[in-house]
C-alpha positions in Angstrom: -2.1 -2.7 -22.8 -0.1 -4.8 -25.3 2.4 -2.1 -26.3 5.7 -2.1 -24.4 7.8 0.8 -23.3 11.3 0.9 -24.7 13.9 0.7 -21.9 16.0 3.3 -23.6 13.2 5.8 -23.2 13.1 5.2 -19.4 16.9 5.3 -19.1 17.0 8.6 -21.0 14.8 10.1 -18.3 17.1 8.7 -15.6 20.2 9.9 -17.4 18.7 13.4 -17.5 19.0 13.6 -13.8 15.4 12.9 -12.8 14.6 11.0 -9.6 11.8 8.9 -10.9 10.3 8.6 -7.5 9.9 12.4 -7.4 9.1 13.6 -10.9 7.3 16.8 -10.3 8.1 19.2 -13.1 6.1 19.5 -16.3 9.3 18.9 -18.4 9.8 15.6 -16.5 6.3 14.5 -17.2 6.5 15.5 -20.9 9.7 13.5 -21.3 8.1 10.4 -19.9 4.7 10.9 -21.7 6.5 11.0 -25.0 7.4 7.3 -24.6 5.2 4.4 -25.7 2.3 3.3 -23.5 3.0 0.2 -21.4 2.1 -3.4 -21.0 1.3 -3.3 -17.3 1.6 -7.0 -16.8 5.2 -6.8 -18.2 6.0 -4.0 -15.7 4.6 -6.0 -12.8 7.1 -8.7 -13.8 9.9 -6.2 -13.3 8.4 -5.0 -10.0 8.0 -8.6 -8.9 11.7 -9.2 -9.3 12.4 -6.2 -7.0 10.0 -7.4 -4.3 11.3 -10.9 -4.5 14.9 -9.8 -4.1 14.5 -7.2 -1.3 11.4 -8.1 0.7 11.6 -11.0 3.2 8.8 -13.3 4.4 7.9 -10.9 7.3 7.5 -8.0 4.9 10.7 -6.3 5.9 12.9 -4.6 3.3 16.6 -4.6 2.5 16.7 -0.9 1.9 20.4 -0.6 1.7 20.6 -3.3 -0.9 17.7 -1.8 -2.9 19.4 1.6 -2.6 22.5 0.2 -4.3 20.5 -1.6 -7.0 17.5 0.5 -7.8 17.4 0.6 -11.6 14.5 -1.9 -11.9 12.5 0.0 -9.3 13.1 3.3 -11.1 12.2 1.8 -14.5 9.0 0.4 -13.0 8.1 3.8 -11.5 8.8 5.6 -14.7 6.5 3.2 -16.5 3.7 4.0 -14.1 3.6 7.5 -15.6 2.9 6.1 -19.0 -0.5 4.6 -18.3 -3.0 6.6 -20.3 -6.4 7.6 -19.0 -8.0 5.5 -21.7 -6.0 2.4 -20.8 -6.8 2.8 -17.1 -10.5 3.3 -17.8 -10.5 0.0 -19.8 -9.4 -2.0 -16.8 -11.6 -3.8 -14.3 -12.1 -2.3 -10.8 -9.8 -5.0 -9.4 -7.0 -4.0 -11.9 -7.4 -0.4 -11.0 -7.2 -1.1 -7.2 -4.1 -3.3 -7.8 -2.5 -0.5 -9.9 -2.9 2.1 -7.2 -1.8 -0.2 -4.3 1.4 -1.1 -6.3 2.0 2.6 -7.1 1.6 3.6 -3.5 3.9 0.9 -2.2 6.6 1.3 -4.9 6.7 5.1 -4.5 7.0 4.6 -0.7 10.0 2.4 -1.3 11.7 4.9 -3.5 10.9 7.7 -1.0 12.9 5.7 1.5 15.9 4.9 -0.7 16.1 8.5 -2.0 17.4 9.4 1.5 21.2 9.4 2.1 21.7 8.2 4.7 18.6 6.2 5.2 16.2 7.6 7.8 15.2 5.8 10.9 11.6 6.4 10.2 9.5 7.6 7.2 8.2 10.3 9.4 11.7 11.8 9.3 11.3 12.6 5.6 10.0 16.1 5.2 6.8 16.2 3.1 6.9 12.5 2.3 3.1 12.2 2.2 1.6 15.6 1.6 4.1 17.5 -0.5 6.5 15.2 -2.4 5.0 14.4 -5.8 5.3 11.4 -8.1 4.4 10.9 -11.7 1.5 8.5 -12.3 -0.7 8.5 -15.4 1.0 11.6 -16.7 0.0 13.5 -13.5 2.1 14.6 -10.6 0.5 13.5 -7.3 1.4 12.8 -3.7 1.2 9.6 -1.7 -1.7 11.2 0.3 -3.6 11.8 -2.9 -3.2 8.2 -4.0 -4.5 7.0 -0.6 -7.1 9.5 0.4 -8.3 10.9 -2.9 -8.2 7.8 -5.1 -8.1 4.5 -3.2 -10.4 5.5 -0.4 -12.7 7.6 -2.5 -13.1 5.7 -5.8 -13.4 2.2 -4.3 -15.3 0.6 -1.5 -12.5 -1.8 -0.5 -11.4 -1.4 3.1 -9.0 -4.3 2.9 -6.7 -2.0 1.0 -5.5 -0.8 4.5 -3.9 -4.2 4.9 -2.1 -3.8 1.6 -0.7 -0.3 1.4 2.4 0.0 3.4 3.9 3.1 4.9 7.4 1.6 5.6 6.8 1.4 9.4 7.1 -1.6 11.7 3.4 -1.4 12.7 2.3 -1.2 9.1 0.9 -4.3 7.4 3.7 -6.5 6.0 4.8 -5.5 2.6 3.9 -8.2 0.1 6.8 -9.8 -1.8 4.8 -9.8 -5.0 2.8 -7.2 -6.9 -1.0 -7.1 -6.6 -2.9 -8.0 -9.7 -6.5 -7.7 -10.7 -6.8 -11.4 -11.3 -5.6 -12.4 -7.9 -6.7 -9.3 -5.9 -9.4 -10.8 -3.8 -7.2 -13.7 -2.6 -4.2 -11.4 -2.1 -6.2 -8.9 0.0 -7.7 -11.6 2.2 -4.2 -13.0 2.7 -2.9 -9.6 3.6 -5.7 -9.1 6.2 -4.8 -12.4 7.8 -1.1 -11.6 8.0 -1.9 -8.1 9.3 -4.2 -9.3 12.0 -1.6 -12.0 13.0 1.0 -9.4 13.8 1.6 -8.7 17.5 0.2 -5.2 17.0 -2.6 -6.2 14.6 -5.2 -7.9 16.8 -5.4 -9.4 20.2 -8.6 -10.8 21.8 -7.9 -11.0 25.5 -11.0 -12.7 26.8 -9.6 -13.1 30.3 -9.4 -9.3 30.6 -12.4 -8.6 28.3 -10.3 -6.3 26.1 -9.9 -6.4 22.3 -6.8 -4.7 21.0 -6.6 -3.5 17.4 -4.1 -1.8 15.2 -4.2 1.9 15.3 -5.0 1.8 11.6 -8.5 0.6 12.5 -8.9 3.7 14.6 -7.6 6.1 12.0 -9.7 4.7 9.1 -12.5 2.8 10.9 -15.3 4.6 9.0 -14.1 3.0 5.8 -15.6 -0.3 7.0 -19.1 1.2 7.6 -20.4 1.0 4.0 -20.1 -2.8 4.0 -19.9 -3.9 7.6 -22.0 -1.5 9.6 -24.3 -3.4 12.0 -27.0 -2.3 14.4 -26.7 -5.3 16.7 -23.9 -6.9 18.6 -20.3 -5.9 19.1 -18.8 -3.1 21.2 -17.9 0.5 20.8 -18.8 3.2 18.3 -20.4 2.6 14.9 -17.0 2.4 13.2 -15.6 0.1 15.9 -18.6 -2.3 15.5 -18.1 -2.2 11.7 -14.4 -3.1 12.1 -15.1 -5.9 14.6 -17.9 -7.3 12.3 -15.3 -7.4 9.5 -12.7 -9.1 11.8 -15.1 -12.0 12.5 -14.4 -13.2 9.0 -10.7 -13.9 9.9 -10.9 -15.4 13.4 -12.2 -18.7 14.9 -15.9 -19.3 15.3 -15.5 -19.1 19.1 -13.7 -15.7 18.8 -16.3 -14.4 16.4 -19.1 -15.3 18.8 -17.2 -13.5 21.6 -16.7 -10.4 19.5 -20.4 -10.3 18.5 -21.5 -10.5 22.1 -19.8 -7.2 22.7 -18.8 -7.7 26.4 -15.4 -6.1 26.2 -13.5 -2.8 25.8 -11.9 -1.8 22.5 -8.4 -0.4 22.7 -5.6 0.3 20.2 -2.0 -0.7 20.1 0.7 2.0 20.1 2.0 2.5 16.6 5.7 1.8 16.0 6.9 4.2 13.2 10.4 2.7 13.1 11.5 1.8 9.6 10.5 -1.7 8.4 14.2 -2.4 7.6 15.7 -5.9 7.6 18.8 -4.5 9.3 
């Protein structure tokens, strides 16, 4: 982890006409893999400068500005391809989770700014999740693979759903700093709090006996079962009860008691896929 990548090696890849956010060919991967392995902490410092410059306090992104000044993001993404399997295996689980969350979010950013003109929604980008591939650890993989075959399979950490951001208004807010293994637990808890505080994150309407949740909890509710499944209290299906049990850690004691009593309906907010663009 202490060796650093030479900037000239990254720039040579860029100069060769590669879009670092979509490195799919074996020649591209070989060109990057020939460079020196990276110091991931140093690369996170570069990524941190990008996030601090182009992400506001609400998690919205200045995509037009980033599109015009993308060199640091491209260098960071190129560096992600240089992490060897041996280096990755030497990290703690928290470091590995942080790595993949950062990879997912950074490649999502570049997927947006690769479009000219910028799209109104990430859903307008053909193949953005399932088919467009990105170079990570010397492999060429999709955003879907990062999320559904690595993060959700290799780790029992449902809070990641409050950290990975699909560039939509109804997504969790994009954090304006990289995730790190050392701070991961605190960062994930903070992300959950911010996500639930959104107008389409959580609403406990006791007057109408309805609890509204982000659609993300509907799509991925089963991810909470391993840790939060409960046989007593709460309302709804097994997955809904697990999610609500989880939510009690982030609400007031009075609201937690209400949720556990289970005398309400569970509903989901509509999902706004508009681009999380500052403009």
